[in-house]
N, C-alpha and C positions, 0 to 999 in steps of 0.2 A: 343375521352375525355382522356386529355394527364393527365399522372401521374404527380407531382411535383418528384423530386427527389432532396435531402437536407441531410444533416449532418448538428447531433446535437453538434459537437467540433471534434478540431482534434489537434494533439500533438502539443507541443509548441516548444520544445526543438532543434529542427533539426536534419536530416539526420544521421548528422556527429558531434553532442551534442553540435553546433555553439554558442546554448545560454548559456548552462552550463560552456563552456570556458569563455566565456563574462564577465557572471557575478562572478565568481572568480576568475578573473586578476582583475574586480572591486575590489572587498573586499580588494583583496591584493594589489591593489595601483596600477598594472599596467594595468590596462585601464581606459579610461576617463570616466566620467558619458555619455561622447557626443558620443562614440565611440560602447559603449554598448546599447544604443538609436539607434546609428546607425544597428547595429546588428540585434535589436528589430527591426526593419521595415523591414530590407531585407527579414527576416525570416515571416513575418507578408505577406507581400507582395507573397513570393515563395507561402505558403502555400492555399493564396487565389487564385494562380494564378493554381495550380494542382486541386483543385477542381471546377474553371472557363472550365480548359479543358478537366477532366473527366465528361462535362455536366450537374454537379448541378445546378439549377433554383438558387441559392442564393450563396453568401458565407457567409459563417459563421464568425459574427466579436461579438469581447467578453470575445472567446474562451482565449486570449492570458493573461499570470498572466506571471512576473517577476518571482514569486516568487511562488503562489495560486488563481488560480480565488477564493477564499472564501475572502480571506485575500484582494484581489480585492475591494471585497463590501465593508467591513469593511473600507478600505482607502476612497471609495466613497463617503460612508453616514459620514463619521467620525467617528466613534466608536472606535478612539483611546484612549486603555486606561489612566490611567493619569499619572503614573511610567515613561511613552516615555515623559514625559512632552511638550504633543502638543494645540496650540492655539487653540481654538474650533475656528472654523467657518473659519478657513485660508487651503491653500492647504498644504493636507500629500505629502511633497516631497519623491523621491527614497531613500533616508537616514531612515526616519521616518517607510518606509514601508518595509524596510531589519531587521532592529532593532527590528520591531516585531515580525520578523519569525527568527530573529538569534537570539536577545540580542547583536549587536553591528553593526555598518555601517563605512564605513570610518568617516563620522562626525556625530556628537551625543553622547549623555553621554549613557556608556552601560544601558542595564535594562534586567530585567530577560524575556523574551522569553515568546513568550504568547503559549500555551499549544497545543499541535501536536497531533494527530492522525486519522485515520483509514475513510477514504470517503466510507461507504454505504458497508462497505465487502471487497472492494479493498484494496490493494495493494501502493495505494494513498492516501498520508496525507496532512489534512486540515490542515489552521491555527482555532483553536479554538475562535472565537470570544467569547469577554467578555464585558458584560455587566450589566455596574454599577449602584446604586443608582444616580438617577439624571441625566441620561445617555441621551444625546439629537445627535440631527442627524439632519446633515445638508451637503448640497452638498460640498465634498470637494476634488475633484480631475475630473480632466477633462483629463482624459487617454481616459475611455470610447466614449466620442464623438471626443474625435482625432483622436479613430484606426478608426472611425465611417467615419470620411472624409477624411483618408486615400485609404480607399477601394472606397470609392467613388469616388475619384479623380482618383483612378486607371480605372473606369467604371462599378465595379460591379451592382448586383443586391444586396443589403446587408440585411441580417437579425442577427440580436441580439439578442446571444443567454447570461443568466446572471440568477443566483442561485436567484429563485424565493424569496418571502420578509419568508414566513413561515417556507420554509426550512431551510433560514436563521435563524432564530430564533431556529427551533429544533437544528440546530450544535451546540448552541450559549451553554456561560453556562453566567451562570448568578449570577455574584460575592457578589452581596446584598442581599436585604430582598425581594425584588421584584422578581417577576415570567417572563419567556421569554416573556409569551404573554399579558405581561402588556405594552409591547414596538409597540406591533403590529401595533395599530394607527399610531404611532408618525415614523413610518417606512412604514409603506401604504403610507404614506400622501408623505415621499421621495421618494418612486419608482412612486408617481405620477408623482413627478417633471422630475424624472429621463426619464418617457415614455413622456413626454410631450417636451423634449428637443430632445428626439432621432425622435419623428414627426415630428417638425420642420426644422429636421435633412435631411428629408426626405424619412425616415426607413418605409417600409408598414408592416413587418413583426418583434415583438419581443418575442422569447422564454424565456418564464420565468420556470427555474426545478423545478418540486416538488416532488423527489424520496421518500421525505415521507409520500407521498402517496400509498409506494407498500411495507411499512410497516402497523401493527397493531397499529394505531396510538389510543392515548384515544378522546370520542369526543369531547372534545372542541377545540383538533385539528386540527378535521377535519372542526370544524365550523369556524373556522380561513381561512380556506382557502376556507371558502364560500363568510366569511366576507370580505376579501383581494381583493380577485376576483370584485367582484359588489364594492366594491369600487374604484376600478382601469380601471372600465367598461367605453369605450370610452375618457379616459385621454391620451390615444396615442395613435401607430401605432396597429394593428390586433393584441392579446397576443395568441399564441401557448403554453399552458402549458404544459408540458412536464414532464411522469413519465418513469421511466427504473428502471433497475436492477431487477423487478419481476413483478406481476400481482397486479395493483389497487384493494388496499382492503376492495373500497368502489362498491355499483352495480354500475355497466354501468349506471341505471336512473338518480344518485347521482349526475356520473362525463359529461353525458350527457345536464343535468340542470346548472351547471354551466356557468356563464355569460364570459364565454370566444369564441373567436373564431376558437380553433382549441384545439387537445388531440393528443399527442403521446402517442404510447403503447409499450412496450418491448416484442415485441414475442420471443422472444429467450429464455428470465426469466421467461414469462410469457404466453407461449404458448398455444396457445388456446385463449385467452381472449378479441379476436374479437368480437368473434363469440354472445356474450353478446350485442355489441355495433351495429351489423350490422341491426339487424331489425328495429330499432327504432332511428335511427341518425339523429339527426336534420337539415334540409336541407338548414340551411345556417353555416354550421360549418366542417371542414376538420378534417380529420384524419388521421394522422401519422401511419404509421404502420410502425418497428424497426422490419424488419428480416434479416439484415446482423447484425453478432457477435460485437458489440464494448469492448468488454474483452476478445477474442481469435481469433487465429491468422490461425484456419484453413479455406480453400477456400468452399464458399459456392457453393451448386447447385443452381446455375442462374436458369436454366429451371425449378427447382421442388418448387423455393419460388418464382417465375411467377405463377406457376399455381396455387399453394396454396392460394394466392392475386385474381382468378378470380371473386369468389366469389363477394370481397371489391369491387373492382372495377367495377362490374355491379350495385352492389347498393349505390357507391358511387359517380361514376363518374369522371369528376377532382374534386372533394373533396379529391381524395385519397390521400396522401403524403407517399415518400417510403424510407427511413434514417438507420441507424445502429442502433442498441438497442437504445444505448447512446450513446455517446462523444465515440468518437476514441482514445482520450489522453491516454487508459487503453494499445495502441497495438503499436510494432513498428510503424518506420514512412514508411519506403522504403522497400520491396524484392530485387529490381532491388541493392542493395548494397551488396546484397547476393552473391557470390560467388563460396565459399565455400564448400556450406549445399550437403551432399546426396544425386545425381541421382533422386533420386524416391522420395526425399518428397520435394524439394519445388515445384513440380507440386501441393503440396497438401495444401499446404499455402497462406495466403492472409496479407501482413499489411495494413496499414490506406490507403496508396496510391493506393492500389490494391481493396481493398474494398469502395472506392470512387466509383469506376471502377463498380465492383458490383452493387452497390448501382444506379446507375444510368445506368445499362444496363435490372438489375430486372424492372427497371421502364421503359424501350423501350419495354421489351420482354409486358409487361401486358398491354401499351395500343396500343401495334399495329404498333407501329413507328421501331422495331429493322428491323437492316440493315441485307441482309448476312452475313455479318461481322459477325453481333452481334451472329447471331443464330448459327455461328459456335462456337465462344468462349462461347456460352453456352453448344455445343455439350463437346466441353474439357472439360468443368467443372466440368459436368454429370461423363467424363469417368475417372477426376482425382479421385472424390466422390468414384466411384465404387471402382477403381482402391485400392484406402487406405483400403479401407473394406475386402477385399479379401487378401489383402499382410500378406504372411505369416513373415515377419521381424515385421510386430507388434502381431502379436497373438503368445503364443511360451508355448503350452499345455504343458512341464514341469512343468514353471511357477504356473499356475491354478490345475495343481496337489497339487502342494507344500504348496499353499494356503487353499484348501483342509482338508490335514490333519492336521491343524492346532489345539490344544484343547484347552479345556478352561483352563483347567492348565495353560497352555504356556502365557496365560495374569499376573500371579502373582509371584510378590516377594517369596522365601519362610516362612518368615517367616513376621508378621505385623514389623512397623515404630519403635513401643516401643525397640523391641527385636536387630531389624539389628544398633537404633540407639546405643546401649551397644557395639554393636562387634565394632562401626565403633570409637567410643570414645578409646573405646582402643587400634585400632589399629592407628587413626592417633594423639590425645593424643595434639589435636589442644586448643589453648587458649578463656577464652571469648571473645565474638566479633570476630575469625576468620575473619582476610581479607583476600579477594580474588580482582580479577575481572573477566567481563565476557568472556574475551577470545582474542579480537585484540587487535592489538597495531599498531600503526600509519604504515599504508602503508604509507612507504618513500619516496622519488623520486629513491633513487638506488634499493629499491627494484621492480619498477613499472618499471625502466631500465633492472634491468635484466630479469622480466619477458617479456617483448617484445623485446630485444636479443633473448630470449630459442624462443622463437614465430616465431623469423624471422628467426630459423637457425644461428643468427649470436655469440653463445655460446651453448656449449653442454652442454647433461644432467648434465653430471659430475661436470664441473663449475657451473650451474645452480644452484645444489643442495650445494656446498660450499658456494656460494655467501648466501641462504637462510637459512645454517645452521649458518653462521656469525652472522646471523640476528637476529637468533634463540635463541645462543649466547649472544649477547649484553640484546633481554629483558629477558633472566632469569637472567644476574646479576645486570640490574636495578631492577629489583621486587625483589633479596635481599638485593638489598643495601635501599630500600624501604621501608626494612623488612615485607612485606607481607610473609601471613603464608600459604595461597596454591595459588601455580604459573601455569601459562598455557603456552602454550609456543608461544604467541604473532600473530598467522595464518600469519607468511611471505609467505607462498609457497600457502595461496590460494587468488584468485581472487574475491570472495565472496563466503557468507555462503551457499550458497545452488550452486551453479553454479558450485563449487568445486567438490563436490558430485556426480551430478548428470553425471559430465563429467567422473567418474569413473564407472557408473554406466550402463547396459545395459538398452534401451528402451529413453534412451536420445539423443537430438543434440542441437548443440547450434550455434547460428548465429555470426556473428563479428559484424555488428552493429545494431542490433534487441534491440537496446535501449530504453526505457521507465523509463518517471519521475517518483520518491517515495516520494521527496521531494523537494522545490529549486530544486537546482545544482546536489541534488543526484539523480543519475540514476541508472538503475540497467537493467541485461539483462538476462533477464525471461529464465533457459533452458524449452525444446518443450520436455515432453513426449509424445512420440508418440506410443507407443510398452510395451507389458510386461517388467517392470521392476526385477532385478535381480544383482547381487554383484558377478563380476568375479572373484575379489582377493580384499585382504585389502588393507583401502583409508589412515589411516590415525597413523596409530600403528608405520610406521617405525621411524614419524618423534616424535611423544612425546616419543619413546621409547628414543630417540635421548635426547629430552629436560630432560626427567625423569635424564638421566646419566652425567646431569651438576647441580644436586644440590642434598641437601638430603630432601630436604621440597615433602611433596607430590606434584604432577605437573598432572593437570584439563587433560585429553583427551576431546576433542574437536569434537561436535556429531551437524548437525541439525537434528531438528528433523520430524519424516513421515509428518504432518500435513505439518509443514509448508518449506519444501518441496512440498510437492504438493502446499500447497495457494499461491507460489511464483513462478511458473511455470504456462506454458501453457502447459495449461492438455488436452489428450486425450480423447473427446466426443464420444466416440462409447461404450464405460460404465461408471456404475454407478463412482462417485469419491474414493469413500469407499471401493471400491475395487485396485483401483490402491493405494490405503493410504495402505490397508492393504500387497501390495506387497513393497512398498517401505521401512514400519516398519520390515517386514522379513529380508530384506538384509540391514539394520541399527543394526537389532539384533545380525544379524554376525558379525556387528563390534564392537560390544559392547563385545562380549564374545573373539573375538583373545583381546583386550587394556585389557581387565583383563584377558588375560593368558600373555601377555606380564611384566605384572607383574604395569599396571595402577590402581590404586586404588578408585579412582575418576572421574567419568566421568559426563559429562554435557552434555545435551538432549537439546539443544535449539527449544522451541515451544514456540514462539512471534504470529504465526500465530492461537493458538489455538481459540482464540474471536472472529479475524475479517472474521473466516471462519463460523460462527452463519448464520444463513439463518435467511434474512429480517422480514420472518414472526415466531415470536416467538413460534408459535402453531408447527414447525417443529422442536425445536431448540433442542427438547428430542433424536429425533430420529438420527440429527446432533452428540452430544455431546457423545450418547453412542458409536457409530461408530470413535470420535477422542481421544476421552479418551483411549480406546480400543487399537487403531494402536500405542500411547504413551505407552504403557505397554505392549502390546507387545515387543517393541524397547527395553524397557529396564530390561527386565523380567529373562535375560537368566541368571544372574549373581549372587554371593554368598551374601549372608547377611552385611561381611563387606566389601563390594565393592558400595561406598557410589553415588548413581546418584542423580547429580543436575542437575535442567531445568531451564529456564531462559523466561520470557518473559518481553514485553516491551509495554507501551503506549496500556494499559490494564486496562478498569475498571471491575472488579470483582464484584459486590456483586452480584449479577445475574445469576451467574455461581461458584460460589465458592464450591458449595460440588462437581461440576465436577471439578476442580482444584486439589480441596483435592482428587478426586479418581485417579488421575495421580498417586497419591502415589508416589512423588520423595523425596528423603531424603532434600534435600534444593532447596527454590523455592528462583531465585532473580527476582526484578520487579524492572520499574519505579515509583519512588514515589515522588521522587526532584522535578521537574516541579509542580508537586501537594500538594508539604509539608506536604505530609505522609499523607493526605486525602485518597488515597487511601487503605488505611491501616485498613480504618475503617470494611470493611468486613472480614478481618480475625482477626477482635475481636469480633464481633457477631455472628461469627461463631463458634471461638476458634479454629482455622488453627489446624493440632495437629502438623503440624513437623515442619522445620526451614525454615527461610526465612531470604533472604536477601534485605530490600529494599534499593532503591538507592539511596547514598548521594551526587551524583554529573551528573548534566546534561549534558553530551555528546555533546548535539545536541547545545552546546553553548560553544562558546572561553570563554565565562570569568572561571576563576578559582576559587571558593569555598575555603574561607578560614578554616580553623580550627574549628572556632567559629561556623561558620555556619553547619557545616558538626555536630560536634556537637547537637547545637540545635536541628539539622534533628534529630538525632538517641536521644535526650532527647523522641522525640515525637512517635519516632515508641516505644522506649520500654514502652508506655502507652498504646500499641496496643495489642503488642506479647511481652513472657516472654525474658527479657535480654540472658537466657542462651541457650534460639533460638534463635537468632538475629545474624546474619554475615553482615560486612561490605563489599560496594564495590560498583562502579560505576551504573549508569542507564542502560547502555548500552556498547555495544565492542565501543574501540575507532581508530577503524583503520579511523574514519575520520576526531583524530584529530591529531596535530603535537606533537611534544618531550617536546617540550619548553612547552606549555602549559600541559601533561598528567604525567610531574616530578614533578613538584610543586605539583598537585590536588593530584597524588598519595601520595608524602611524607605528605601532610594536611593532608589527608583522614588516614592513618597509625596514626598520632601524635595524631588525635582525636578518632581513637580509645583506644589506649595506654591511653588516658587522663582517657577515661569514665572507662578503663575495669580497670585503678587505683582506682577508683573512687566504682564502685560497688563492688572490693574484700578486700573491706576492712573492 
């Protein structure tokens, strides 16, 4: 009885970030649309071939996107917001697609980009669909069908992957009076048209992703799933309903009765849930089990994974499918490009290409078709997993001992915020509506060239540091010219806000090509936390000291917080995440104390990932928030009252965790609010947030430059939520991805707006 191997999705960027380079070249007018399309076709062909060569039954089509696969659906169904001036019923062209994502494109009128937020607790950002009153849907893109034909022409057996209609609505925002579910019938009807066209092309299976089912959704949303798939039954190819990132919250009986042809379950993040399904799984349905981790990079003991599926194989026979837990989008592309990893570490890892092999190997081990070479590969994997578990490089007794010695008082500042605020006002004497930025300034070609030369050995340490000091001096000079009140050093020496710190902490390792898409063309190389974490020496102190020596204004020390370091890394899976996070917090605490000793009076500990770390099941939130908040406080609480602690959080909706945000006890919090037009501040008004807050007034993810008037308008709205004496003025996020020709006028306007309002409120 053959077991079918497949993947829910595959990275789209290319092992060498080929898509990123083509995208950015197109946006800058250096690459033609035809050349961009050619790069995309080559990548799709390569990735489909990888899947076929690994031994998967299908290649997955529909997971490719020029920016985001949720935005792909928006284009497919023609749900283009009115401000992009798209004519309903016509094709959504490439530049309209990019304007929705970025606010501008080589052609078309610039407009405010669609909102962007994290996808189900991952570090992948999706573009939030906007459903306007009177919204209609119509097939408005042929890209999906064109890509299916590409794969068919190459001789592949195709399985199409799409975000399901109910999850699409769950991820959307209704901008008018209608609720999201008001659009369900119309949307499902259009999905029916899509399925019919796919069937006409010869597609046998369509995977519709409904990860909302692993959340504790309101009853009407579960009912919407039943309604949608009842309506889609028989409209096209066979449907595999895919769930991932946790255990399905509905009962196994409820799931088994859904009118679909198969269901995918995540057995990595929803461990053991298959037991409830095997006893009475319908005889006419496939059950796909995700046993290879689609979100992490640790090698699987394929022999043990296959043994764990013996019961499922006996119960299901050839109706058993094997896959990754989720799409492999969240992992780097190919481990074979890594030639500099430590000898002990490489055998412990598997990237997306290797995970295809693991999926196929498990399927062959389960159904008995494994060759002698397959069995030898499984034995090798088992040995690697055992070696990692026993390694003294991973486990350091003195790190564990220090964590055990932490006292309750180590989590608290000396005095409450009200007393600290008096000490800080006396020390810094800042004006009303003080201005600052989030930390980073443009990573120019000169900075990147110097970093490449340094890494290649073409520039020595002293030469590299002199170039970085010159960049820091330039950033400080510019800020003084803008008139900003609290300065930053610009982070010229930093490659990434997590990688930079991980490179200086024990227990971390780094790749050269382990890129993962964060959003659009933005790719990150997450560190690998493989062992116990500690700080061997100060990481940022001398750079901050140098920057402070250039100005009489306060200079912020800039750190990435423990939860964000954890969330944006590939984390070891052999101990609770909480333990690893507390180890990181202690390392950062040492850095905070050293910055204070060096005379740095304002220290920002960025925690943009606190909310994205929330478990998808709300019932598990309290336990997570307790340790996440505790880790931040542990990192920050070692300083005196007059030292001001800032934190930054971007793209976070705080209404449901506002008490935990306040419990961080940061003196100042800066957040993203410009795209939401300050709507996110509603949480801070209803809760009466006690500390200071800087709502972002400059959308740094768009190249559009905010006017003084626009910033004044946003600040006026902010003042309706937060007392003006506790308001700061700052961009949404760091400026490393922007160009100086954008940053200069934007920050001049930001300071001018603050001064205009300052004069008004001080009358």
